[in-house]
C-alpha positions as a Markdown table, in Angstrom:
| # | Residue | x | y | z |
|---|---|---|---|---|
| 1 | Unk | 27.6 | 0.3 | -68.9 |
| 2 | Unk | 29.9 | -1.9 | -67.1 |
| 3 | Unk | 33.4 | -1.0 | -65.8 |
| 4 | Unk | 35.9 | -2.6 | -63.5 |
| 5 | Unk | 37.7 | 1.1 | -62.6 |
| 6 | Unk | 39.8 | 1.2 | -59.1 |
| 7 | Unk | 37.8 | 4.3 | -57.6 |
| 8 | Unk | 40.0 | 6.8 | -55.8 |
| 9 | Unk | 37.5 | 9.3 | -53.5 |
| 10 | Unk | 38.0 | 12.6 | -53.2 |
| 11 | Unk | 36.3 | 14.8 | -50.2 |
| 12 | Unk | 35.1 | 18.2 | -51.7 |
| 13 | Unk | 32.3 | 20.5 | -50.6 |
| 14 | Unk | 28.9 | 18.9 | -49.9 |
| 15 | Unk | 26.9 | 21.3 | -51.7 |
| 16 | Unk | 28.3 | 20.9 | -55.3 |
| 17 | Unk | 27.1 | 18.0 | -57.8 |
| 18 | Unk | 30.3 | 15.2 | -57.8 |
| 19 | Unk | 32.1 | 14.2 | -60.7 |
| 20 | Unk | 33.5 | 11.2 | -61.9 |
| 21 | Unk | 36.5 | 11.6 | -64.1 |
| 22 | Unk | 37.1 | 8.7 | -66.4 |
| 23 | Unk | 40.6 | 7.8 | -68.8 |
| 24 | Unk | 40.1 | 9.8 | -72.0 |
| 25 | Unk | 39.9 | 6.4 | -73.4 |
| 26 | Unk | 36.6 | 5.5 | -72.3 |
| 27 | Unk | 33.5 | 6.7 | -74.1 |
| 28 | Unk | 34.3 | 10.4 | -74.4 |
| 29 | Unk | 31.1 | 11.2 | -76.4 |
| 30 | Unk | 29.7 | 10.5 | -72.8 |
| 31 | Unk | 31.5 | 13.4 | -71.3 |
| 32 | Unk | 29.4 | 16.1 | -69.4 |
| 33 | Unk | 26.1 | 13.6 | -68.6 |
| 34 | Unk | 24.8 | 12.9 | -65.7 |
| 35 | Unk | 24.7 | 9.3 | -64.4 |
| 36 | Unk | 24.3 | 6.7 | -61.3 |
| 37 | Unk | 27.4 | 5.2 | -60.4 |
| 38 | Unk | 27.3 | 1.8 | -58.6 |
| 39 | Unk | 30.5 | 1.0 | -56.7 |
| 40 | Unk | 31.0 | -2.7 | -55.8 |
| 41 | Unk | 31.0 | -2.1 | -52.4 |
| 42 | Unk | 27.2 | -1.5 | -52.5 |
| 43 | Unk | 27.1 | 2.3 | -52.5 |
| 44 | Unk | 25.9 | 4.3 | -55.1 |
| 45 | Unk | 26.3 | 7.9 | -56.2 |
| 46 | Unk | 24.6 | 10.5 | -58.6 |
| 47 | Unk | 27.2 | 12.5 | -60.6 |
| 48 | Unk | 28.4 | 14.1 | -63.9 |
| 49 | Unk | 30.9 | 12.1 | -66.1 |
| 50 | Unk | 34.2 | 13.9 | -67.3 |
| 51 | Unk | 37.2 | 12.7 | -69.0 |
| 52 | Unk | 41.0 | 13.1 | -67.9 |
| 53 | Unk | 44.1 | 12.6 | -70.3 |
| 54 | Unk | 46.0 | 11.9 | -67.1 |
| 55 | Unk | 44.4 | 9.3 | -65.9 |
| 56 | Unk | 45.8 | 5.3 | -66.2 |
| 57 | Unk | 43.0 | 3.2 | -68.2 |
| 58 | Unk | 42.0 | 1.2 | -65.0 |
| 59 | Unk | 41.6 | 4.3 | -62.8 |
| 60 | Unk | 38.6 | 7.0 | -62.1 |
| 61 | Unk | 38.7 | 9.8 | -59.6 |
| 62 | Unk | 35.1 | 10.5 | -57.5 |
| 63 | Unk | 34.7 | 14.0 | -56.2 |
| 64 | Unk | 32.3 | 15.7 | -54.1 |
| 65 | Unk | 30.7 | 12.8 | -52.4 |
| 66 | Unk | 26.9 | 12.9 | -52.4 |
| 67 | Unk | 25.8 | 9.3 | -51.6 |
| 68 | Unk | 22.5 | 7.9 | -53.1 |
| 69 | Unk | 23.1 | 4.5 | -51.0 |
| 70 | Unk | 25.7 | 4.0 | -48.1 |
| 71 | Unk | 28.5 | 2.0 | -48.0 |
| 72 | Unk | 28.6 | -1.5 | -46.4 |
| 73 | Unk | 32.5 | -2.1 | -46.8 |
| 74 | Unk | 35.4 | -0.6 | -44.7 |
| 75 | Unk | 36.9 | 2.3 | -46.0 |
| 76 | Unk | 40.3 | 0.8 | -46.7 |
| 77 | Unk | 38.8 | -1.7 | -49.1 |
| 78 | Unk | 39.9 | -1.2 | -52.6 |
| 79 | Unk | 36.7 | -0.1 | -54.3 |
| 80 | Unk | 36.0 | -0.2 | -58.4 |
| 81 | Unk | 32.9 | 0.8 | -60.4 |
| 82 | Unk | 30.5 | -1.7 | -60.9 |
| 83 | Unk | 28.1 | 0.2 | -63.4 |
| 84 | Unk | 27.1 | 3.1 | -64.8 |
| 85 | Unk | 23.8 | 4.2 | -65.7 |
| 86 | Unk | 23.4 | 7.4 | -67.7 |
| 87 | Unk | 20.5 | 9.4 | -67.3 |
| 88 | Unk | 18.9 | 10.9 | -70.1 |
| 89 | Unk | 17.0 | 14.2 | -70.5 |
| 90 | Unk | 18.5 | 16.3 | -67.8 |
| 91 | Unk | 17.5 | 19.7 | -68.2 |
| 92 | Unk | 17.7 | 22.9 | -65.9 |
| 93 | Unk | 14.5 | 23.2 | -63.9 |
| 94 | Unk | 13.0 | 27.0 | -64.4 |
| 95 | Unk | 11.0 | 26.5 | -61.1 |
| 96 | Unk | 10.0 | 24.2 | -58.6 |
| 97 | Unk | 7.4 | 23.4 | -55.7 |
| 98 | Unk | 8.5 | 21.5 | -52.5 |
| 99 | Unk | 6.9 | 20.0 | -49.6 |
| 100 | Unk | 9.1 | 20.0 | -46.9 |
| 101 | Unk | 8.9 | 17.2 | -44.5 |
| 102 | Unk | 10.4 | 17.9 | -41.2 |
| 103 | Unk | 11.2 | 15.2 | -38.9 |
| 104 | Unk | 9.3 | 16.8 | -35.9 |
| 105 | Unk | 6.3 | 19.0 | -35.4 |
| 106 | Unk | 8.3 | 20.7 | -32.5 |
| 107 | Unk | 10.8 | 22.2 | -35.5 |
| 108 | Unk | 8.1 | 24.1 | -37.3 |
| 109 | Unk | 9.0 | 27.0 | -34.8 |
| 110 | Unk | 12.7 | 26.6 | -35.5 |
| 111 | Unk | 11.5 | 26.8 | -39.2 |
| 112 | Unk | 9.5 | 30.0 | -38.8 |
| 113 | Unk | 12.1 | 32.0 | -37.4 |
| 114 | Unk | 14.3 | 31.1 | -40.2 |
| 115 | Unk | 11.9 | 31.0 | -43.2 |
| 116 | Unk | 13.8 | 33.7 | -45.4 |
| 117 | Unk | 17.3 | 31.6 | -45.1 |
| 118 | Unk | 15.9 | 27.9 | -45.7 |
| 119 | Unk | 14.7 | 28.3 | -49.1 |
| 120 | Unk | 17.8 | 29.1 | -50.3 |
| 121 | Unk | 19.7 | 26.7 | -48.5 |
| 122 | Unk | 17.2 | 24.1 | -50.0 |
| 123 | Unk | 18.3 | 25.0 | -53.2 |
| 124 | Unk | 22.0 | 24.2 | -52.5 |
| 125 | Unk | 20.5 | 20.8 | -51.3 |
| 126 | Unk | 18.6 | 20.2 | -54.5 |
| 127 | Unk | 21.2 | 20.9 | -56.6 |
| 128 | Unk | 22.9 | 17.8 | -55.6 |
| 129 | Unk | 20.2 | 15.9 | -57.0 |
| 130 | Unk | 18.6 | 14.6 | -60.5 |
| 131 | Unk | 15.0 | 15.3 | -60.2 |
| 132 | Unk | 11.9 | 13.3 | -61.5 |
| 133 | Unk | 8.7 | 14.8 | -61.4 |
| 134 | Unk | 6.6 | 13.9 | -58.1 |
| 135 | Unk | 9.7 | 12.9 | -56.4 |
| 136 | Unk | 10.6 | 12.4 | -52.8 |
| 137 | Unk | 14.1 | 13.0 | -51.9 |
| 138 | Unk | 15.2 | 11.3 | -48.7 |
| 139 | Unk | 17.7 | 13.7 | -46.7 |
| 140 | Unk | 17.2 | 11.7 | -43.2 |
| 141 | Unk | 20.7 | 10.4 | -43.5 |
| 142 | Unk | 22.2 | 13.9 | -45.2 |
| 143 | Unk | 24.3 | 15.7 | -42.3 |
| 144 | Unk | 23.3 | 18.8 | -44.1 |
| 145 | Unk | 19.4 | 18.4 | -44.0 |
| 146 | Unk | 19.7 | 17.4 | -40.4 |
| 147 | Unk | 21.2 | 20.6 | -39.5 |
| 148 | Unk | 17.7 | 22.3 | -41.1 |
| 149 | Unk | 15.9 | 19.6 | -39.4 |
| 150 | Unk | 14.5 | 18.4 | -42.8 |
| 151 | Unk | 13.2 | 14.7 | -43.2 |
| 152 | Unk | 12.4 | 14.6 | -46.9 |
| 153 | Unk | 11.5 | 16.9 | -49.7 |
| 154 | Unk | 8.7 | 16.1 | -52.0 |
| 155 | Unk | 8.5 | 17.3 | -55.4 |
| 156 | Unk | 5.0 | 18.8 | -56.4 |
| 157 | Unk | 5.7 | 20.3 | -59.9 |
| 158 | Unk | 8.7 | 21.1 | -62.0 |
| 159 | Unk | 6.7 | 22.0 | -65.2 |
| 160 | Unk | 8.5 | 19.8 | -67.6 |
| 161 | Unk | 8.1 | 16.1 | -68.2 |
| 162 | Unk | 11.5 | 14.8 | -68.0 |
| 163 | Unk | 14.4 | 14.2 | -65.3 |
| 164 | Unk | 15.8 | 17.9 | -64.5 |
| 165 | Unk | 17.9 | 19.1 | -62.3 |
| 166 | Unk | 17.7 | 22.5 | -59.9 |
| 167 | Unk | 20.7 | 25.1 | -60.7 |
| 168 | Unk | 21.4 | 28.6 | -59.5 |
| 169 | Unk | 18.6 | 30.2 | -61.2 |
| 170 | Unk | 15.7 | 27.8 | -60.3 |
| 171 | Unk | 13.0 | 29.3 | -58.7 |
| 172 | Unk | 12.1 | 27.1 | -55.4 |
| 173 | Unk | 8.6 | 28.0 | -54.1 |
| 174 | Unk | 7.7 | 26.2 | -50.7 |
| 175 | Unk | 4.2 | 25.2 | -51.2 |
| 176 | Unk | 3.8 | 23.2 | -47.6 |
| 177 | Unk | 5.6 | 22.8 | -44.8 |
| 178 | Unk | 5.0 | 19.4 | -42.2 |
| 179 | Unk | 5.8 | 17.0 | -40.2 |
| 180 | Unk | 6.8 | 13.6 | -41.1 |
| 181 | Unk | 4.0 | 11.9 | -39.0 |
| 182 | Unk | 1.5 | 14.0 | -40.8 |
| 183 | Unk | 3.2 | 13.7 | -44.1 |
| 184 | Unk | 3.4 | 9.7 | -43.3 |
| 185 | Unk | -0.5 | 9.5 | -42.7 |
| 186 | Unk | -1.1 | 11.9 | -45.8 |
| 187 | Unk | 0.6 | 9.1 | -47.8 |
| 188 | Unk | -1.3 | 6.1 | -46.4 |
| 189 | Unk | -4.7 | 8.4 | -47.2 |
| 190 | Unk | -5.7 | 8.4 | -43.4 |
| 191 | Unk | -7.6 | 11.5 | -41.7 |
| 192 | Unk | -4.4 | 13.9 | -41.2 |
| 193 | Unk | -6.6 | 16.9 | -40.4 |
| 194 | Unk | -5.9 | 15.8 | -36.3 |
| 195 | Unk | -2.6 | 13.5 | -37.0 |
| 196 | Unk | -0.8 | 13.5 | -33.6 |
| 197 | Unk | -3.5 | 15.2 | -31.7 |
| 198 | Unk | -6.4 | 13.1 | -31.3 |
| 199 | Unk | -6.1 | 13.5 | -27.4 |
| 200 | Unk | -6.2 | 17.3 | -27.9 |
| 201 | Unk | -9.2 | 17.1 | -29.9 |
| 202 | Unk | -11.2 | 14.7 | -27.7 |
| 203 | Unk | -10.1 | 17.1 | -24.6 |
| 204 | Unk | -11.5 | 20.3 | -27.0 |
| 205 | Unk | -14.6 | 18.3 | -27.9 |
| 206 | Unk | -15.3 | 17.5 | -24.0 |
| 207 | Unk | -15.2 | 21.1 | -23.2 |
| 208 | Unk | -17.3 | 22.3 | -25.9 |
| 209 | Unk | -19.9 | 19.6 | -25.3 |
| 210 | Unk | -20.3 | 20.7 | -21.6 |
| 211 | Unk | -19.9 | 24.3 | -22.0 |
| 212 | Unk | -24.2 | 24.3 | -22.2 |
| 213 | Unk | -23.9 | 23.0 | -18.5 |
| 214 | Unk | -21.9 | 25.7 | -17.3 |
| 215 | Unk | -24.1 | 28.4 | -18.7 |
| 216 | Unk | -26.6 | 27.1 | -16.0 |
| 217 | Unk | -23.9 | 27.5 | -13.1 |
| 218 | Unk | -23.8 | 30.4 | -11.3 |
| 219 | Unk | -19.8 | 30.5 | -12.1 |
| 220 | Unk | -21.2 | 32.0 | -15.2 |
| 221 | Unk | -21.6 | 35.1 | -13.9 |
| 222 | Unk | -18.3 | 35.8 | -13.2 |
| 223 | Unk | -16.0 | 34.2 | -16.3 |
| 224 | Unk | -16.8 | 33.4 | -19.8 |
| 225 | Unk | -16.6 | 30.0 | -20.5 |
| 226 | Unk | -17.4 | 30.5 | -24.4 |
| 227 | Unk | -13.8 | 31.5 | -25.0 |
| 228 | Unk | -10.7 | 29.4 | -25.2 |
| 229 | Unk | -6.9 | 30.1 | -26.3 |
| 230 | Unk | -5.0 | 27.6 | -27.9 |
| 231 | Unk | -1.2 | 27.7 | -27.7 |
| 232 | Unk | 1.0 | 25.9 | -29.8 |
| 233 | Unk | 4.2 | 26.4 | -32.6 |
| 234 | Unk | 3.1 | 27.0 | -36.4 |
| 235 | Unk | 2.1 | 24.1 | -38.1 |
| 236 | Unk | 0.9 | 21.8 | -35.0 |
| 237 | Unk | -2.3 | 21.7 | -35.9 |
| 238 | Unk | -4.5 | 24.9 | -34.3 |
| 239 | Unk | -6.7 | 26.0 | -36.9 |
| 240 | Unk | -7.2 | 21.9 | -38.1 |
| 241 | Unk | -8.6 | 21.3 | -34.6 |
| 242 | Unk | -10.8 | 24.0 | -34.5 |
| 243 | Unk | -12.1 | 23.6 | -38.0 |
| 244 | Unk | -12.7 | 19.9 | -37.1 |
| 245 | Unk | -14.4 | 21.0 | -34.2 |
| 246 | Unk | -16.6 | 23.3 | -35.8 |
| 247 | Unk | -17.5 | 20.8 | -38.5 |
| 248 | Unk | -18.7 | 18.3 | -36.4 |
| 249 | Unk | -20.4 | 19.8 | -33.7 |
| 250 | Unk | -23.8 | 21.2 | -33.4 |
| 251 | Unk | -23.2 | 23.8 | -30.5 |
| 252 | Unk | -22.2 | 26.9 | -32.5 |
């Protein structure tokens, strides 16, 4: 759907799906449908289409701005709608599984401390997007997500074959919480079991290998060299380090 309408942007809450109000003379049968709206400043938005009898034929209103792609022009330029792509088969999602991809490993501690609060905030974020099965919602430039330390959300399974949308009644299940470093290696099908911990793994392997020599030393009478404590935030890879060591070692 090609349009040449002057856009008036209205700022509103970032936790609600935005709306695009069109003159009532334009395709009234499309009212209420979801669409991706492209503007002539190279920005695009996900929104729902509605009509307003008070609007002039060459003007539209865009509110609750949630950008899909950023604008490349100055804010004082006259922006117009260049294209409206309607999204078919959008249905409310009953339940959804997501992999939460954090910016950094260090943010696991913050996540674990607030793990009861975050799912509800993630649901609010997901209500802004129309989602496809196995889609990745990139949140790296979204201010509300940055406060949570979330880089992206990967949709694991929404249980329906068509495009859907998260609503207030949707059950959000956190399938996995990982860091961007580990997740990117997983996408590249590399060994993510020790992603970012190769140096720690080599040091641990060296210690275990030398344990047999320590047993012959007289210091072994005073110290138990068979015990080792790994300290680090949740999700940093302590368990996977030990699992990989046990799998590859013949000393146990």
